[in-house]
C-alpha positions as CSV (number, residue, x, y, z in Angstrom):
1,M,-0.5,21.8,57.0
2,W,0.2,25.4,56.3
3,P,-1.5,27.9,58.7
4,F,-2.4,30.6,56.2
5,S,-5.9,32.1,56.0
6,S,-5.5,33.4,52.4
7,A,-5.5,31.3,49.3
8,L,-2.2,29.5,48.5
9,K,-1.2,29.1,44.9
10,I,0.6,26.0,43.8
11,P,2.1,26.1,40.3
12,V,1.2,23.0,38.2
13,L,3.2,22.1,35.1
14,R,2.0,19.4,32.8
15,L,4.6,17.5,30.8
16,T,2.6,15.5,28.2
17,G,3.5,13.4,25.2
18,P,6.5,11.6,23.7
19,I,9.9,13.0,24.6
20,G,12.3,14.3,21.9
21,M,10.2,13.2,18.9
22,A,9.5,16.5,17.3
23,A,7.4,17.1,14.2
24,P,6.3,20.2,12.4
25,L,2.6,19.9,13.6
26,R,3.2,18.1,16.9
27,P,6.2,19.4,18.9
28,S,7.2,17.1,21.7
29,L,8.8,17.3,25.0
30,S,12.4,18.5,25.1
31,L,14.5,20.7,27.3
32,A,14.2,23.5,24.7
33,S,10.4,23.3,24.8
34,A,10.1,22.9,28.5
35,A,12.9,25.2,29.9
36,G,10.8,28.4,30.0
37,A,7.9,26.8,31.6
38,L,10.1,25.1,34.2
39,E,11.6,28.5,35.1
40,R,8.1,30.0,35.5
41,T,6.9,27.1,37.6
42,F,9.8,27.3,40.1
43,S,9.5,31.2,40.3
44,Y,5.7,31.5,40.5
45,S,5.0,31.1,44.2
46,K,6.8,31.7,47.5
47,L,5.5,28.4,48.7
48,P,8.3,25.8,48.9
49,A,6.6,23.4,46.5
50,V,5.7,22.8,42.9
51,A,3.6,20.1,41.2
52,I,4.4,18.4,38.0
53,V,1.9,16.2,36.1
54,I,3.4,13.7,33.8
55,N,1.6,11.8,31.0
56,S,4.3,10.4,28.7
57,P,5.2,7.0,27.2
58,G,8.9,8.0,26.9
59,G,11.1,8.7,24.0
60,S,14.6,10.2,23.9
61,P,16.9,9.2,26.8
62,V,19.0,12.3,26.3
63,Q,16.0,14.7,26.5
64,S,14.6,12.8,29.4
65,N,17.9,13.2,31.3
66,L,18.2,16.9,30.4
67,I,14.7,17.7,31.6
68,F,15.2,15.6,34.7
69,N,18.5,17.4,35.5
70,R,16.9,20.9,35.0
71,I,14.0,20.0,37.4
72,R,16.5,18.9,40.1
73,Q,18.7,22.0,39.5
74,L,15.8,24.3,39.9
75,S,14.5,22.4,42.9
76,E,17.8,22.9,44.7
77,E,18.3,26.5,43.6
78,K,14.8,27.6,44.6
79,K,14.6,25.4,47.7
80,K,11.3,23.9,46.5
81,K,10.0,20.3,47.0
82,V,8.8,18.7,43.8
83,Y,5.5,16.6,43.8
84,V,5.0,14.5,40.7
85,F,1.7,13.1,39.6
86,C,1.4,10.4,36.9
87,E,-1.7,10.4,34.7
88,D,-2.4,7.7,32.0
89,V,1.3,6.7,31.7
90,A,4.7,7.5,33.2
91,A,6.8,4.9,31.5
92,S,10.3,4.6,30.1
93,G,11.4,8.3,29.6
94,G,8.2,9.3,31.3
95,Y,9.2,7.6,34.5
96,F,12.7,9.1,34.1
97,L,11.0,12.5,34.4
98,A,8.9,11.2,37.3
99,V,11.9,10.4,39.5
100,A,12.8,14.1,39.5
101,G,10.0,14.3,42.0
102,D,10.7,14.2,45.8
103,E,7.3,12.4,46.0
104,I,5.6,10.5,43.2
105,Y,1.8,9.8,43.1
106,A,-0.4,8.1,40.5
107,D,-4.0,7.4,39.6
108,P,-5.1,3.8,40.4
109,S,-5.1,3.0,36.7
110,S,-1.9,4.8,35.8
111,V,0.8,2.7,34.0
112,V,4.2,3.1,35.6
113,G,7.7,1.8,35.0
114,S,9.3,0.3,31.8
115,I,12.8,1.0,33.0
116,G,14.6,-0.2,30.0
117,V,15.9,0.8,26.5
118,I,14.4,-0.2,23.2
119,A,15.3,0.2,19.5
120,A,13.1,-1.0,16.6
121,S,13.3,-1.0,12.9
122,F,12.2,-2.9,9.8
123,G,14.2,-5.0,7.2
124,F,13.4,-4.4,3.6
125,V,16.0,-6.7,1.9
126,E,13.5,-9.3,0.6
127,A,11.2,-6.5,-0.6
128,L,14.0,-5.0,-2.6
129,N,14.8,-8.3,-4.1
130,K,11.2,-9.0,-5.2
131,L,11.0,-5.5,-6.7
132,G,14.3,-5.9,-8.5
133,I,15.7,-2.8,-6.8
134,E,19.5,-2.5,-6.3
135,R,20.6,-0.7,-3.2
136,R,23.7,1.5,-3.6
137,V,25.5,2.9,-0.6
138,Y,28.8,4.7,-0.5
139,T,30.5,5.5,2.8
140,A,33.8,6.7,4.2
141,G,34.2,4.6,7.3
142,E,33.4,0.9,7.5
143,N,30.7,1.2,10.1
144,K,28.9,4.2,8.7
145,S,26.0,2.1,7.3
146,I,25.4,-0.3,10.2
147,L,21.8,-1.3,10.8
148,D,20.8,-0.1,7.3
149,P,17.3,-1.5,6.9
150,F,17.9,-2.2,3.2
151,K,20.9,-4.5,4.0
152,P,21.0,-7.9,5.8
153,A,21.5,-7.6,9.5
154,R,25.0,-8.4,10.8
155,E,25.7,-9.9,14.1
156,E,28.5,-7.5,14.9
157,D,26.2,-4.5,14.2
158,I,23.5,-5.9,16.5
159,A,26.1,-6.5,19.2
160,R,27.3,-2.9,18.9
161,L,23.7,-1.6,19.3
162,K,23.0,-3.8,22.3
163,A,26.2,-2.6,24.0
164,I,25.1,1.0,23.5
165,Q,21.6,0.1,24.9
166,L,23.2,-1.5,28.0
167,D,25.2,1.7,28.6
168,I,22.1,3.9,28.4
169,H,20.2,1.4,30.6
170,E,22.8,1.8,33.3
171,V,22.4,5.5,33.3
172,F,18.6,5.0,33.7
173,K,19.1,2.5,36.5
174,D,21.6,4.7,38.4
175,V,19.1,7.7,38.3
176,V,16.3,5.5,39.6
177,R,18.5,4.1,42.4
178,S,19.8,7.5,43.4
179,R,16.3,9.1,43.6
180,R,14.3,6.2,45.0
181,G,17.0,4.6,47.2
182,D,15.7,2.5,50.1
183,K,12.1,3.0,48.8
184,L,12.7,0.3,46.1
185,K,11.3,-3.0,47.3
186,A,12.3,-5.5,44.6
187,D,15.5,-6.7,43.1
188,D,17.1,-5.2,40.0
189,A,16.0,-8.1,37.8
190,E,12.4,-7.3,38.3
191,L,12.6,-3.5,38.6
192,F,14.8,-2.9,35.6
193,S,13.5,-5.6,33.2
194,G,11.5,-3.0,31.2
195,A,8.2,-4.3,32.6
196,F,5.5,-1.9,33.6
197,W,2.7,-2.0,36.2
198,V,-0.4,-0.2,37.3
199,A,-0.1,2.1,40.3
200,G,-0.9,-0.3,43.1
201,K,1.9,-2.7,42.1
202,A,4.2,0.2,41.3
203,R,3.7,1.4,44.9
204,E,4.4,-2.1,46.3
205,L,7.7,-2.1,44.3
206,G,8.6,1.4,45.6
207,L,8.4,3.1,42.2
208,I,5.8,5.6,43.5
209,D,4.9,6.9,47.0
210,G,1.1,6.7,46.8
211,I,-2.1,6.9,44.9
212,A,-3.6,10.4,44.7
213,D,-4.4,13.2,42.3
214,V,-2.8,16.6,42.4
215,R,-5.7,18.5,43.9
216,T,-6.3,16.0,46.7
217,R,-2.6,15.7,47.6
218,M,-2.0,19.5,47.6
219,R,-5.0,20.1,49.8
220,E,-3.8,17.4,52.2
221,E,-0.4,19.2,52.3
222,F,-1.4,22.9,52.2
223,G,-5.0,23.0,53.2
224,D,-8.4,23.3,51.5
225,K,-7.8,26.9,50.4
226,V,-4.9,25.9,48.1
227,V,-5.4,27.1,44.5
228,L,-3.8,25.2,41.6
229,H,-2.3,27.5,38.9
230,N,-1.6,25.8,35.6
231,I,1.7,26.9,33.9
232,K,1.5,26.6,30.2
233,L,4.2,24.8,28.3
234,Q,5.0,26.9,25.3
235,T,5.4,24.9,22.1
236,G,6.0,26.1,18.6
237,G,5.3,24.1,15.4
238,L,3.4,24.6,12.2
239,L,-0.1,24.7,13.7
240,S,0.8,27.5,16.1
241,R,2.3,29.4,13.2
242,L,-0.8,29.0,11.1
243,R,-3.1,30.1,14.0
244,R,-1.0,33.2,14.6
245,P,-2.9,36.3,13.6
246,A,-1.5,38.3,10.7
247,L,-2.1,41.9,9.6
248,S,-2.6,40.7,6.0
249,A,-3.3,37.4,4.4
250,P,0.0,35.6,3.6
251,V,0.9,34.8,0.0
252,L,2.4,31.3,-0.4
253,D,4.5,30.7,-3.4
254,H,5.2,27.3,-4.9
255,E,8.3,26.7,-2.7
256,A,6.4,27.6,0.5
257,L,3.5,25.3,-0.4
258,S,6.0,22.4,-1.1
259,G,7.5,23.1,2.3
260,L,4.1,22.8,3.9
261,R,3.4,19.5,2.1
262,L,6.7,18.1,3.3
263,E,6.0,19.2,6.9
264,F,2.6,17.5,6.7
265,A,4.2,14.3,5.4
266,E,6.9,14.3,8.1
267,D,4.2,14.9,10.7
268,L,2.2,11.8,9.5
269,V,5.3,9.6,10.0
270,S,6.0,11.1,13.4
271,T,2.4,10.8,14.5
272,A,2.5,7.1,13.6
273,E,5.7,6.6,15.6
274,K,4.2,8.4,18.6
275,R,1.0,6.4,18.3
276,M,3.0,3.2,18.5
277,L,4.7,4.4,21.7
278,W,1.3,5.0,23.4
279,Q,-0.1,1.6,22.1
280,R,2.7,-0.2,23.9
281,Y,0.9,0.6,27.1
282,G,-2.6,-0.1,25.9
283,L,-3.5,3.6,25.3
C-alpha cells in the first residue's frame, strides 16, 4: 500500500481487437499503431506501475512479438511494473501480449490461452472445374505458388507450412516459459496444445495470477484514492479521415470514389476475417 494522501494516477492502456489485420475502416493492433500510446503510458506517472487491459483473439505472431518486446523494453527502461488485465478474451496473440505483464489478472468469464499457431484457407479446384474456368499461373521459382487455393493441395506444401508453424509455435512457447516460469502448473502437452480456458482454470494452470478487474486490483495495491487515467490508442483509417473536420467540403473525383469503394470492399473482407477470429472463442 502506498502511503500518499493525494490521489495517485495509474495510466491504463487498452489493447483491443485482432492483431496485425489492418483494414481501411478498422485499423488493428500493431507496433506502429500502439507505439505512441505505449510511450505515453510508461511516461505518464511517477508511480512505478502501469496497467494494460487486453481484449484480443490474436492475429499476427510478428506484431504480437513486436508489441510484447516494446512493453518489456519500456518496463525495464522506466522501471515500472506491468499489470495486465484480460477482458473478454486474451487468446493466441492476445495471450502473447498478456505475458508481457509481471502480473496477469482476468474476469471470471474471460477466455485465456490458445497457445498455438493456425492457418486456414479454402480450396476452389472443384468449383473452377464445374464453372469451366482454367487457372493460369506463371512463376519464377518452383515453390512460388505453393498453397494456391485454386490448385490441388500437395503433401510437400502442407509439410512446409507445418514446419513453419512449428517454428513459430516454439517462439510462442519459449516466451510463455520465460515469463511465467515456475508459475506454470501443467505439462507442455496441455499448456501448448492450442486449447483455451476460462479464468479459473487458467489460474490453476498458472497462465494468470488471479481473478480481478483493473480498478479493484489497483486499489488493493495503491489505495482507495488511486485514479485510473485512460491512455488513448491513436489509430488512423478511413473513418477517422472522414470524421476529420475540413475548412471546405472535399471534392471527390471518379478516381477518389473508386478508391473509397475499394477500401469499403477490402474492409468487408477484413471484417469477416476478424469476426471469425472472435467466434472461435464464442464471442
